[in-house]
Z-matrix of the N, CA and C atoms (Angstrom, degrees):
N
C 1 1.471
C 2 1.516 1 108.79
N 3 1.284 2 116.61 1 139.47
C 4 1.458 3 122.83 2 -179.28
C 5 1.502 4 111.59 3 -70.29
N 6 1.315 5 117.45 4 144.78
C 7 1.465 6 118.25 5 -179.37
C 8 1.537 7 109.96 6 -71.90
N 9 1.313 8 115.52 7 149.59
C 10 1.480 9 122.28 8 179.18
C 11 1.512 10 108.85 9 -72.47
N 12 1.314 11 115.79 10 137.17
C 13 1.471 12 121.64 11 177.31
C 14 1.528 13 107.86 12 -98.80
N 15 1.328 14 114.62 13 127.39
C 16 1.456 15 118.79 14 179.17
C 17 1.528 16 109.33 15 -85.03
N 18 1.321 17 116.38 16 118.48
C 19 1.460 18 122.07 17 -177.32
C 20 1.522 19 113.22 18 -98.31
N 21 1.326 20 117.60 19 -0.85
C 22 1.467 21 119.66 20 -176.08
C 23 1.529 22 111.48 21 -60.86
N 24 1.341 23 115.45 22 128.75
C 25 1.445 24 121.58 23 -179.76
C 26 1.512 25 112.86 24 94.93
N 27 1.322 26 117.94 25 -14.34
C 28 1.467 27 119.84 26 -179.55
C 29 1.535 28 110.77 27 -82.25
N 30 1.338 29 113.65 28 158.31
C 31 1.442 30 120.33 29 -178.38
C 32 1.520 31 110.90 30 -116.75
N 33 1.360 32 115.41 31 133.59
C 34 1.452 33 121.36 32 179.83
C 35 1.533 34 106.83 33 -129.91
N 36 1.341 35 117.53 34 105.19
C 37 1.449 36 120.83 35 -177.27
C 38 1.535 37 110.23 36 64.23
N 39 1.326 38 116.22 37 -118.69
C 40 1.452 39 122.20 38 179.87
C 41 1.544 40 110.93 39 -96.24
N 42 1.323 41 117.55 40 0.46
C 43 1.455 42 121.53 41 -175.55
C 44 1.527 43 112.16 42 -101.80
N 45 1.336 44 115.97 43 142.08
C 46 1.453 45 122.18 44 172.22
C 47 1.510 46 107.58 45 -120.41
N 48 1.326 47 115.74 46 129.30
C 49 1.471 48 121.04 47 -178.15
C 50 1.525 49 108.59 48 -77.80
N 51 1.347 50 115.46 49 124.59
C 52 1.468 51 119.28 50 -178.43
C 53 1.510 52 113.89 51 -100.16
N 54 1.356 53 118.40 52 -39.66
C 55 1.431 54 119.50 53 178.90
C 56 1.529 55 109.56 54 -162.89
N 57 1.359 56 113.98 55 160.55
C 58 1.477 57 119.72 56 177.59
C 59 1.529 58 106.45 57 -91.62
N 60 1.352 59 115.29 58 138.78
C 61 1.450 60 121.62 59 178.54
C 62 1.526 61 109.41 60 -112.27
N 63 1.325 62 115.22 61 176.73
C 64 1.489 63 119.95 62 -178.27
C 65 1.534 64 109.66 63 -59.53
N 66 1.357 65 116.61 64 132.31
C 67 1.454 66 118.63 65 -179.43
C 68 1.540 67 112.72 66 -66.30
N 69 1.321 68 114.41 67 150.73
C 70 1.457 69 120.14 68 178.46
C 71 1.521 70 109.17 69 -86.43
N 72 1.314 71 117.45 70 136.43
C 73 1.441 72 121.07 71 176.85
C 74 1.525 73 108.90 72 -87.68
N 75 1.320 74 115.96 73 130.69
C 76 1.455 75 121.65 74 -175.12
C 77 1.527 76 108.41 75 -128.09
N 78 1.325 77 116.62 76 117.35
C 79 1.486 78 120.93 77 -179.46
C 80 1.507 79 108.82 78 -84.34
N 81 1.327 80 117.08 79 108.70
C 82 1.470 81 121.28 80 -175.43
C 83 1.527 82 110.72 81 -84.83
N 84 1.337 83 117.20 82 -48.47
C 85 1.464 84 121.76 83 175.75
C 86 1.519 85 107.50 84 -135.95
N 87 1.321 86 115.46 85 156.45
C 88 1.458 87 119.30 86 -174.35
C 89 1.515 88 113.40 87 -63.05
N 90 1.324 89 117.88 88 -36.71
C 91 1.466 90 120.07 89 -174.49
C 92 1.533 91 113.50 90 -88.12
N 93 1.292 92 118.62 91 -11.65
C 94 1.431 93 121.14 92 -178.11
C 95 1.513 94 111.07 93 -94.30
N 96 1.300 95 115.66 94 159.37
C 97 1.463 96 121.45 95 175.79
C 98 1.538 97 108.78 96 -70.40
N 99 1.301 98 118.47 97 147.11
C 100 1.484 99 120.60 98 -178.35
C 101 1.540 100 110.26 99 -65.14
N 102 1.346 101 114.17 100 144.94
C 103 1.423 102 120.41 101 177.73
C 104 1.532 103 109.30 102 -83.74
N 105 1.322 104 115.59 103 148.73
C 106 1.466 105 121.00 104 177.71
C 107 1.532 106 108.00 105 -103.61
N 108 1.294 107 116.84 106 107.59
C 109 1.465 108 122.57 107 -177.47
C 110 1.532 109 108.83 108 -91.26
N 111 1.354 110 118.58 109 115.83
C 112 1.460 111 119.54 110 -177.96
C 113 1.544 112 111.18 111 -69.24
N 114 1.329 113 114.29 112 138.19
C 115 1.481 114 121.71 113 179.50
C 116 1.518 115 109.76 114 -127.18
N 117 1.340 116 114.28 115 153.07
C 118 1.467 117 120.51 116 -179.47
C 119 1.515 118 109.76 117 -132.67
N 120 1.320 119 114.45 118 150.61
C 121 1.467 120 120.92 119 171.99
C 122 1.518 121 106.12 120 -90.70
N 123 1.348 122 114.89 121 129.51
C 124 1.465 123 119.28 122 -177.96
C 125 1.521 124 108.78 123 -125.41
N 126 1.329 125 114.53 124 152.37
C 127 1.461 126 119.94 125 176.92
C 128 1.517 127 108.96 126 -119.48
N 129 1.312 128 117.00 127 127.20
C 130 1.454 129 122.96 128 -179.60
C 131 1.539 130 110.31 129 -83.54
N 132 1.319 131 116.50 130 162.12
C 133 1.468 132 120.29 131 178.01
C 134 1.514 133 111.53 132 -63.06
N 135 1.313 134 118.63 133 -24.43
C 136 1.474 135 121.72 134 -179.61
C 137 1.528 136 110.48 135 -79.69
N 138 1.340 137 118.91 136 -10.28
C 139 1.454 138 123.17 137 178.47
C 140 1.505 139 115.33 138 105.23
N 141 1.315 140 119.52 139 -5.91
C 142 1.452 141 123.61 140 -179.49
C 143 1.529 142 110.24 141 -74.72
N 144 1.344 143 117.68 142 137.06
C 145 1.441 144 123.01 143 176.07
C 146 1.520 145 107.72 144 -108.27
N 147 1.343 146 115.89 145 129.04
C 148 1.468 147 121.86 146 -179.97
C 149 1.509 148 110.51 147 -136.57
N 150 1.326 149 116.63 148 164.70
C 151 1.462 150 122.84 149 174.07
C 152 1.510 151 107.60 150 -112.30
N 153 1.316 152 116.61 151 130.55
C 154 1.474 153 121.17 152 -179.58
C 155 1.517 154 109.32 153 -141.61
N 156 1.321 155 115.18 154 161.28
C 157 1.469 156 122.86 155 -177.74
C 158 1.525 157 108.73 156 -78.23
N 159 1.345 158 114.78 157 145.14
C 160 1.468 159 120.97 158 -179.60
C 161 1.508 160 111.46 159 -63.36
N 162 1.316 161 117.38 160 -37.20
C 163 1.470 162 120.49 161 -179.53
C 164 1.534 163 111.42 162 -60.46
N 165 1.325 164 117.69 163 -40.59
C 166 1.462 165 122.28 164 -178.94
C 167 1.552 166 110.20 165 -68.67
N 168 1.297 167 117.07 166 -32.08
C 169 1.459 168 120.60 167 178.01
C 170 1.539 169 109.68 168 -70.82
N 171 1.318 170 116.09 169 -46.45
C 172 1.457 171 121.15 170 -173.88
C 173 1.546 172 112.31 171 -70.40
N 174 1.351 173 117.89 172 -36.10
C 175 1.464 174 117.56 173 -179.77
C 176 1.510 175 114.26 174 -87.57
N 177 1.332 176 118.35 175 0.06
C 178 1.458 177 122.11 176 174.47
C 179 1.503 178 116.44 177 87.27
N 180 1.333 179 116.87 178 8.26
C 181 1.479 180 119.90 179 179.19
C 182 1.512 181 112.06 180 -69.16
N 183 1.329 182 117.53 181 -32.68
C 184 1.466 183 121.96 182 179.20
C 185 1.512 184 109.26 183 -113.39
N 186 1.345 185 116.13 184 120.02
C 187 1.443 186 120.56 185 178.70
C 188 1.506 187 112.95 186 -121.07
N 189 1.345 188 117.46 187 -16.05
C 190 1.471 189 121.65 188 178.49
C 191 1.508 190 107.40 189 -150.49
N 192 1.348 191 114.65 190 176.77
C 193 1.475 192 120.99 191 179.64
C 194 1.514 193 110.91 192 -79.40
N 195 1.317 194 117.92 193 -7.57
C 196 1.469 195 122.46 194 -174.93
C 197 1.492 196 111.68 195 118.19
N 198 1.315 197 116.05 196 -7.42
C 199 1.476 198 120.22 197 -179.22
C 200 1.541 199 111.23 198 -71.66
N 201 1.303 200 118.28 199 -24.08
C 202 1.479 201 120.81 200 -176.89
C 203 1.519 202 112.04 201 -98.20
N 204 1.338 203 117.65 202 4.41
C 205 1.456 204 121.06 203 -178.70
C 206 1.491 205 112.40 204 -66.27
N 207 1.331 206 117.94 205 -41.32
C 208 1.451 207 122.44 206 -178.00
C 209 1.534 208 108.18 207 -121.56
N 210 1.335 209 118.41 208 149.85
C 211 1.480 210 118.70 209 177.96
C 212 1.542 211 110.28 210 -66.68
N 213 1.305 212 114.43 211 155.04
C 214 1.463 213 119.43 212 179.88
C 215 1.526 214 110.01 213 -68.96
N 216 1.301 215 116.62 214 127.44
C 217 1.472 216 120.88 215 -179.71
C 218 1.538 217 106.76 216 -102.39
N 219 1.309 218 113.91 217 126.95
C 220 1.461 219 119.26 218 177.49
C 221 1.506 220 108.83 219 -109.25
N 222 1.266 221 117.34 220 138.18
C 223 1.449 222 123.46 221 178.90
C 224 1.533 223 108.02 222 -95.16
N 225 1.314 224 117.31 223 132.58
C 226 1.472 225 117.83 224 178.96
C 227 1.529 226 111.63 225 -69.11
N 228 1.285 227 116.26 226 161.79
C 229 1.452 228 121.36 227 178.59
C 230 1.516 229 109.33 228 -63.19
N 231 1.369 230 119.03 229 150.75
C 232 1.465 231 120.57 230 -176.81
C 233 1.530 232 113.96 231 -55.09
N 234 1.302 233 120.13 232 -31.52
C 235 1.441 234 121.71 233 -179.67
C 236 1.520 235 113.18 234 -77.30
N 237 1.329 236 116.70 235 -20.11
C 238 1.449 237 122.49 236 -174.81
C 239 1.541 238 113.25 237 -92.64
N 240 1.337 239 117.31 238 -4.14
C 241 1.450 240 119.75 239 -175.71
C 242 1.516 241 111.79 240 -74.35
N 243 1.309 242 118.87 241 139.02
C 244 1.467 243 119.62 242 175.68
C 245 1.519 244 107.98 243 -74.18
N 246 1.324 245 114.60 244 162.59
C 247 1.466 246 119.29 245 -177.55
C 248 1.520 247 111.42 246 -67.34
N 249 1.320 248 116.66 247 -39.12
C 250 1.466 249 120.12 248 -179.66
C 251 1.512 250 108.34 249 -127.80
N 252 1.340 251 115.56 250 125.67
C 253 1.483 252 118.97 251 179.47
C 254 1.515 253 109.04 252 -90.50
N 255 1.282 254 116.87 253 137.09
C 256 1.464 255 122.53 254 175.04
C 257 1.520 256 108.50 255 -125.61
N 258 1.300 257 117.46 256 153.36
C 259 1.450 258 121.36 257 179.91
C 260 1.542 259 108.32 258 -116.97
N 261 1.311 260 116.48 259 109.08
C 262 1.460 261 121.73 260 171.60
C 263 1.525 262 114.51 261 73.31
N 264 1.313 263 119.79 262 11.18
C 265 1.481 264 120.01 263 177.70
C 266 1.531 265 108.85 264 -155.61
N 267 1.311 266 114.69 265 169.54
C 268 1.459 267 119.64 266 177.22
C 269 1.515 268 110.25 267 -75.08
N 270 1.312 269 116.30 268 160.74
C 271 1.452 270 121.25 269 176.91
C 272 1.518 271 108.41 270 -65.35
N 273 1.327 272 116.31 271 140.72
C 274 1.478 273 121.65 272 -178.13
C 275 1.536 274 108.93 273 -67.43
N 276 1.340 275 117.64 274 138.54
C 277 1.444 276 119.09 275 179.05
C 278 1.540 277 110.72 276 -69.89
N 279 1.314 278 116.03 277 155.16
C 280 1.457 279 120.67 278 178.84
C 281 1.525 280 109.74 279 -65.47
N 282 1.315 281 116.65 280 140.73
C 283 1.448 282 120.61 281 179.80
C 284 1.527 283 110.11 282 -78.05
N 285 1.346 284 119.14 283 140.85
C 286 1.466 285 120.62 284 176.56
C 287 1.511 286 110.02 285 -69.15
N 288 1.331 287 114.75 286 155.72
C 289 1.473 288 119.11 287 179.46
C 290 1.514 289 109.58 288 -67.34
N 291 1.314 290 117.61 289 144.84
C 292 1.464 291 121.10 290 -179.57
C 293 1.512 292 109.18 291 -67.48
N 294 1.351 293 117.09 292 134.78
C 295 1.474 294 121.09 293 -177.08
C 296 1.510 295 112.36 294 -72.38
N 297 1.298 296 118.69 295 -43.87
C 298 1.481 297 119.93 296 -174.07
C 299 1.522 298 110.72 297 -104.02
N 300 1.302 299 118.34 298 28.78
C 301 1.460 300 120.08 299 -177.12
C 302 1.535 301 112.86 300 -78.59
N 303 1.301 302 117.25 301 136.05
C 304 1.441 303 120.46 302 178.66
C 305 1.509 304 109.47 303 -95.11
N 306 1.308 305 116.26 304 127.58
C 307 1.460 306 120.38 305 177.52
C 308 1.530 307 108.93 306 -91.17
N 309 1.317 308 117.53 307 137.57
C 310 1.469 309 119.10 308 179.80
C 311 1.496 310 113.49 309 -72.39
């Protein structure tokens, strides 16, 4: 069995490993003994503390707590908002009145 690597104090992307926590038991096959998957508590630069698997840290799958997944969206001040919001196109022009429309 390979020796365990201590990741405490190391940095992976935006995460810093703070301590090792109890390993997660993972049942791989019914007849085999469960595997012990090492897990670590990590702290992100934004201040969030999470628990993640050592394998995901080492292979680069996890680089942040999720705060860097999407760009920061800022909402304009209430007075600065346009009357009609559009996404990726101009506002639709007003439709002309129907010529042969019957009014009740």
